[in-house]
C-alpha positions, -999 to 999 in steps of 0.1 A, spaced: 0 0 0 25 27 -11 13 62 -8 28 82 -37 28 120 -41 25 133 -77 36 168 -88 27 182 -122 40 217 -131 48 215 -168 22 242 -178 4 270 -161 -16 244 -142 -1 235 -108 -14 201 -98 -6 177 -69 -22 143 -61 -18 114 -38 -24 78 -48 -25 44 -31 -12 19 -57 -29 33 -89 -60 47 -71 -62 85 -67 -70 95 -31 -70 132 -36 -60 160 -59 -55 198 -56 -49 222 -85 -45 259 -93 -44 276 -127 -27 310 -124 8 298 -132 25 309 -99 38 274 -90 64 287 -64 36 303 -45 11 275 -46 31 242 -45 36 239 -8 1 249 2 -13 224 -24 8 196 -10 -3 204 26 -39 206 13 -38 172 -4 -22 156 27 -51 170 48 -77 159 23 -63 123 24 -57 124 62 -21 114 57 11 129 71 41 135 49 61 107 67 37 81 53 48 88 17 67 61 0 78 81 -30 73 112 -52 67 114 -89 73 145 -110 62 154 -145 96 158 -160 88 178 -191 89 190 -217 71 222 -207 76 256 -192 112 261 -181 104 280 -149 75 258 -140 94 226 -144 122 239 -122 97 247 -95 82 213 -95 116 195 -95 129 216 -66 99 207 -45 100 170 -54 137 167 -47 134 186 -14 108 161 -1 127 131 -13 159 143 3 142 151 36 123 118 38 149 96 21 123 83 -4 126 77 -41 119 101 -69 102 90 -101 106 111 -133 78 107 -159 76 124 -192 48 149 -194 39 133 -228 38 99 -213 15 112 -185 -8 128 -211 -10 94 -229 -22 78 -196 -46 107 -191 -61 101 -226 -66 64 -218 -84 72 -186 -106 101 -199 -116 84 -232 -121 47 -228 -128 36 -263 -120 0 -272 -109 7 -308 -83 32 -298 -48 17 -304 -25 47 -305 -21 79 -285 -3 110 -296 1 134 -267 7 170 -278 19 198 -256 18 234 -267 53 247 -274 45 282 -285 43 296 -320 37 269 -347 51 241 -326 40 213 -302 59 187 -283 46 153 -292 52 116 -287 35 84 -299 24 55 -276 5 23 -280 -25 13 -260 -2 -7 -238 20 22 -231 49 13 -254 67 44 -269 68 43 -307 86 76 -313 107 96 -289 93 129 -276 102 157 -300 94 192 -311 70 192 -341 57 219 -364 19 219 -366 19 225 -403 31 189 -408 7 160 -409 19 135 -383 0 107 -401 21 111 -432 52 103 -411 41 73 -390 25 41 -401 -7 42 -380 -43 48 -388 -59 81 -378 -92 63 -371 -78 43 -341 -57 72 -327 -64 98 -300 -45 131 -301 -45 144 -265 -32 174 -246 -33 212 -247 -16 212 -281 -42 188 -297 -67 215 -307 -38 237 -320 -27 209 -344 -64 201 -353 -69 237 -363 -43 231 -391 -57 196 -400 -95 197 -396 -99 169 -421 -82 144 -398 -102 113 -388 -83 110 -355 -101 118 -322 -89 149 -304 -90 155 -267 -80 190 -256 -70 187 -219 -43 200 -195 -19 175 -179 -28 166 -143 -9 151 -114 -36 124 -114 -22 112 -148 11 103 -131 -3 76 -108 -2 46 -131 33 52 -146 47 61 -111 33 30 -95 49 9 -123 83 25 -116 78 20 -79 72 -17 -84 102 -20 -106 124 -1 -81 133 22 -110 139 56 -93 160 87 -103 194 98 -89 185 128 -67 219 143 -71 219 144 -109 183 144 -122 170 175 -140 139 183 -160 138 175 -197 134 211 -211 138 199 -247 140 235 -259 163 263 -245 145 286 -221 128 316 -237 148 343 -220 144 379 -231 169 407 -223 154 441 -216 165 468 -240 188 495 -226 171 527 -219 179 556 -242 192 587 -226 
């Protein structure tokens, strides 16, 4: 009966959840993008909701990116801090893999065989991956231009595919003729429960001293222009 804490901060949504095995016991979320402000209160809130104390946790999972540079760093710092303090394992899970599991849970359609999670990456890009119904990764997470037709590049049928995530509608806007199903949702900490429990059972945790988020793109840092005298 391992209690696992899940932290998702890859987008403007700050989400935390606690599971027992694969079952979600509680979840707290905010949507204003200020993860540093909200993470600790959300964690305290979900512990209170589930009537657990933090010492009962057996591990922490973190949505590891891709996603917002600042948001991912905030989530990783919180997760590593808890794991160091309690001497418990950390499980890193791709945001795209988590979205794949979220699609499976939110849209239980027997004929679906493939899942393409898409995460908005600004401008004309999305991050995407390709997973089978069983969770096997068919293509590595990558940056993808929405002008391109993903189904011209992979040998799968659109009719048995779900495109899921906050980049799904963005891609669909360029390809309204697609026969794939589209589910426009944000990633949630609840989507981490199944892959995190699988890693827990396998004993496959991350090295706390060396693990970092998978930013995939360089951070979008702007330098203010010098004032003219």
